[in-house]
C-alpha positions in Angstrom: 1.1 19.2 11.7 -1.3 16.6 12.2 -4.1 17.0 15.0 -2.7 14.8 18.1 -6.7 13.1 18.7 -7.0 11.6 15.2 -5.6 8.0 15.0 -4.0 8.5 11.9 -1.8 4.5 12.8 -5.1 3.0 12.0 -4.0 4.5 8.6 -0.3 4.0 8.2 0.8 1.2 9.5 -1.1 -1.3 7.1 -0.1 0.9 4.3 3.5 0.2 5.6 3.1 -3.3 6.4 1.5 -3.8 2.7 4.7 -1.5 1.5 7.0 -4.3 3.1 5.0 -6.9 1.9 5.6 -5.5 -1.6 8.9 -4.7 -1.0 9.4 -8.5 -0.4 7.5 -9.7 -3.5 9.6 -7.6 -5.4 13.0 -9.2 -3.9 11.9 -12.6 -4.5 11.0 -11.3 -8.5 14.9 -11.1 -8.7 15.9 -13.4 -6.8 14.2 -16.4 -8.7 15.5 -16.3 -12.0 19.2 -16.9 -10.2 17.7 -20.7 -10.0 17.4 -21.9 -12.6 15.3 -25.0 -11.9 12.8 -22.7 -11.1 13.0 -20.3 -14.5 12.4 -23.6 -15.7 9.4 -24.7 -14.3 7.8 -21.8 -14.7 8.3 -21.0 -18.4 8.7 -18.0 -18.5 11.9 -15.4 -18.9 13.7 -14.2 -16.9 12.9 -10.2 -18.3 9.4 -10.6 -17.0 10.9 -11.6 -13.1 13.3 -8.5 -13.3 10.3 -6.5 -14.6 7.6 -7.3 -12.1 10.0 -7.3 -9.2 10.8 -3.2 -10.0 7.2 -2.7 -10.6 6.6 -4.6 -6.7 9.4 -2.4 -5.2 8.3 1.0 -6.9 4.5 0.1 -5.9 5.8 -0.9 -2.3 8.3 2.3 -2.0 5.1 4.6 -3.1 2.7 2.9 -0.3 5.2 4.1 2.3 6.0 8.1 1.2 2.1 7.8 1.2 1.6 6.7 4.7 4.4 9.6 5.4 2.5 12.4 3.8 -0.8 10.7 5.2 -1.2 13.6 8.1 -1.7 16.5 5.5 -5.2 18.2 5.4 -5.6 17.8 1.7 -8.7 16.0 0.0 -6.6 14.8 -2.7 -5.3 12.6 0.1 -8.3 11.6 1.5 -9.6 10.3 -2.3 -6.2 8.8 -2.8 -6.8 6.7 0.7 -10.2 5.5 -0.3 -9.0 4.5 -3.7 -6.0 2.5 -2.3 -8.7 1.5 0.4 -11.0 0.2 -1.7 -8.7 -1.6 -3.9 -7.7 -3.4 -0.8 -10.6 -4.7 0.5 -11.9 -7.3 -2.3 -8.3 -8.9 -2.5 -5.4 -10.3 -0.2 -4.8 -7.5 1.2 -8.2 -7.1 3.4 -6.7 -7.5 6.6 -5.3 -4.5 6.1 -8.2 -2.4 4.7 -10.2 -3.0 7.5 -8.5 -0.7 9.7 -8.1 1.2 7.2 -11.9 1.6 6.8 -12.8 2.4 9.4 -10.4 5.5 9.4 -11.7 6.5 6.8 -15.1 6.8 8.2 -14.3 8.5 10.9 -16.5 11.9 11.4 -12.9 13.5 12.9 -11.2 12.4 10.5 -13.6 13.5 7.5 -13.6 17.0 9.3 -10.3 16.7 9.2 -9.7 16.4 5.5 -12.6 19.0 4.6 -14.9 16.1 3.4 -18.1 16.7 4.3 -20.5 14.0 3.2 
């Protein structure tokens, strides 16, 4: 069971929101080839949009699933969260990455995951 003193919402909410953004982008990529004029302007085959849409949907689902297993006290989960946070900070997801950094740098969170820095 998760420790009630640790604010997992600082990590879960940005992960779920970014997962929903990925799912929306994937849905948009599936809908784009349906419009003949948009496909003509893009000069890319429809397969590209479908492939990118599948990638976005899978990435969104993986992000939401990771947000659900975040409460398990495992060093690997902390390291994966750190990698995701490092990827979010220099990107368009910087506003999702800021609360994630705050979550990962807290002493009680590091103690919960067994990280001794």
